[in-house]
C-alpha positions, 0 to 999 in steps of 0.5 A: 868171086866174079862180082867182087873181082869186077868191082876191084877191076873198075876201082883200079881202073878209076884210080889209074885213069885219075893218075893219068889225068884222063879223069878228074879226081874225086870219089868213085860213086857206088855203082851196080854190076848187073847181068844184061838181059841181052846175051850179046851185051856180055855176061856182066855190065856196069853203069859206073860211067853214067854215074861219074858223068852225072857227077862231073858233067862229062860224056859217059861214053868218053868216061867209059872208054877211059876206064876200059883203057885203064883196066888192069890185066885180067890175066885171061879172065875176061874174054872181051870188054866193050863200051855200049849204048850211052856208056855202059861197060859190058864184060864177057868172061873167059871160059877158064874163069867160069870154070874156076868159079865153079870150082870155088863154089864147090869148095865153099859149099855151104859157105858159098854166098857168105861174106864178112863185111861187118866184122861181127857188129852186134845187131838186133831184129825185133819182129812179130811182137804180137799181143799175148792175149790171143792167137797169131793172125796171118799177118804175124806169120808174114812178119815172122817169115820176113824178120827171120829171113832178114836176120839170116841175110844179115848173119850171112854178111857177117853181123852177130844177129839177135832175134827178139820178141817184145811181149806187150804184157802190160796195161789195160788189155791184160785186165780185159783179157783176164776178165774175158777168160774169167767170164767163160770159166764161170759160164763153163761152171754153169753160172750166168755172168755178164760178159765184159762189154769190151771183152775178147769174144773169140772162141780161143778164150773159151778154149783157154778157160776150158784148159784152166777148168781142166787143170784147176777144177772149180776151185776158183768159183767162189774166190774174190773177183780181184784175186780170181782175175789176177790169177787168171791173167797169169794162167791165161797169159802163160797158156798163150805164150806157150802156144805162141812159142810152139807155133813159131817154132813149128814155123822155124822161128826161134827167138833169142830174147823174149822181152817183157814190157812189164819188166820196164815198169817193175824195174823202174826203167820207165821212171828213169827215162822220164826223169832223163827226158825232163832233165835234158829239157826234152819233156814238159807239162801241158794240160796236166800231161807230160809231153815230149818235144819230138817236133824239134827232131822231125816229128809232125807234132809233140807226143804225150808221155804221161796222160793227165791221169798219170798212166804212161803211153805206149810211146813212153814205154817204147822209148824206155825199151829202146834205150834198154836195147842200147844198154845191152850193147846193141850197135844197130836196131831193126824193128819190123812193125805192122802196117797199122804202125806206119804213123808211129815210126817218125816219133820213135825216130825223133825220140832216138835222135833227141836222146843222142842216138840218130841212125841207130833205129831202123824201122821196116813196115810190113804190109798185110796178107790177102788170103785167097782160095782158088783166086777168091778172097777168103776171110773166115775159118770153116772150123770156127767161123772167125778170122783164119789164124796163122796156125790154121794156115800153117796146118793147111799148107805147111811150113815151107809153102807158108814161108816161101809165099810170105816172102814172094813180095817186098815188105812194102807190098801186100801179099796175095796168098792163094791157099789152094796154089800153095798146096798144089804139087805142080810147076804153078806152085813156085815153092814146089817148082824150086824144091823139085829142081833140088830133088831132081838133082838128088835123083840124078846123082843117085842114078849116076851112082847106080850106073857106076859113076862117082857122083861124090867126086869133089872137083873134076880135073881141068880137062874134064871141066873143059867139056862144059861149054854148051849154051844151056850149061853156061847160062846155068853157071852164070846164074849160079855166079849171081848168088853171092852178089845177090846175098850182099845186096839183099842184106843191104836192102833188107829184101829177101823177096829177091831170093825167091825170084832168083830161086825160080829163075835158077830152077827154070834154067836147070830144068831147061838144061836138063831137058836139052842135055842128058847128064849121064851119057856114054861119054864119061868125061862129059858125064862127070862135068855135067854131074859137077854142074848139077852139084853146084846148082844143088848147093846154091839152091840149098844155100838160098832156100836155107836163108829163107828157112825153106827145106831142100828135099832130096826126093818128092 
């Protein structure tokens, strides 16, 4: 691959320059390879000389010139290498190398863009993890798209990834949930009951109660309150979980593990962790409560594990939960939390460090979604008069638009989601614009077959590929070659949003190429070459959309 080979060239040049005494010994810092914005600056550029100058207090241009002098023989792959500006090194690729790369892309197929960087390291991504007492909100939808895309990117670079949903099915919220459903159930039977003051009042509670009534009849009407609430808690919980799993499956998100918080308490795992903390001198009694000394490990203050009434905090449960993950053999853990958990991250990091696992837990905070309709904010559902649920949004815009729109911004930025734009079939809708590029290529290939061309030809011979050389053809090919390095950097930085920008830029270059040049012409060799470029573009679009969980339609 081009980016990897250029990295190797620079690393070899650095080694040779040090051996020759032209550069002082030391480590080669991590450096970037990027496509210059100005075409006259070549096809790829690196800032490595500026980084070396910063480390060695040298002159960047002199360092860049030393590196260029010691570059290994590229065997014709590089047409030109220049030092520019304060010390950037610009590389211009030779046309034969570009054509070789197109062949490699085609031969790799679905594997193009995949790496083996970490040799199967076990990693877990935990995301969504909504409370099982109500429907998913739109923010959960964003975190589902984000978590699943990050997991797919990590798989693409070689991790063995496990997707996990933590079910918060323990504590007072479950009792309030049961009492709320019970009250609606009795109301449906015609009884006047006092609704719990802190109960859940959403219309979904009435729907759950109605489903229990339909399946159980009025058999629970005269049962003791405690027995009825215990039963309703489990019946309602099962309903919500089934619906939650179904909604996420529709969205293309399926979890490997659904972990119950309740199991931590029932198995004694929480008690064992508290004893471990006491034994290690990390927990102490104060004001009748049990505290953990997290301030010794970077937290801004110590945190309560057991309240004065003996009930555990969420923090205590979370410590037990994360130790359970490590006991399962996971080597790295990524938690995706909502914006309301921002202040919680430091204490969990401190707890893991205190227990001897620094650096194992990585926490990503996902920001919220601002729903709009035609540019105007929208907060209430027309159907229920309540908050718009994720399921309602999914019903209205569909899986592809929802996933794509959720992933258009970095997780540390809020997303403005315009429902009307997401439904448009126009180039203003980014997901439609990208999918249309893929569908257009499929249409071109079908037309080529109708005209007697072999659109299924795997790789044309060199003399045919040699016909590619127009500016728009080369611009498109160079964009395709960015994809592999992009996958690696997006996985490393947990940044799937960059893939959406890349898709839109690639689609734009393809559409421009198509408007400037006929693919099927009277020149048979030229047609074969351009069909091959189209197929390579289709492959990259499909691979990239697949990482986002968005379909690549063949017709629209």
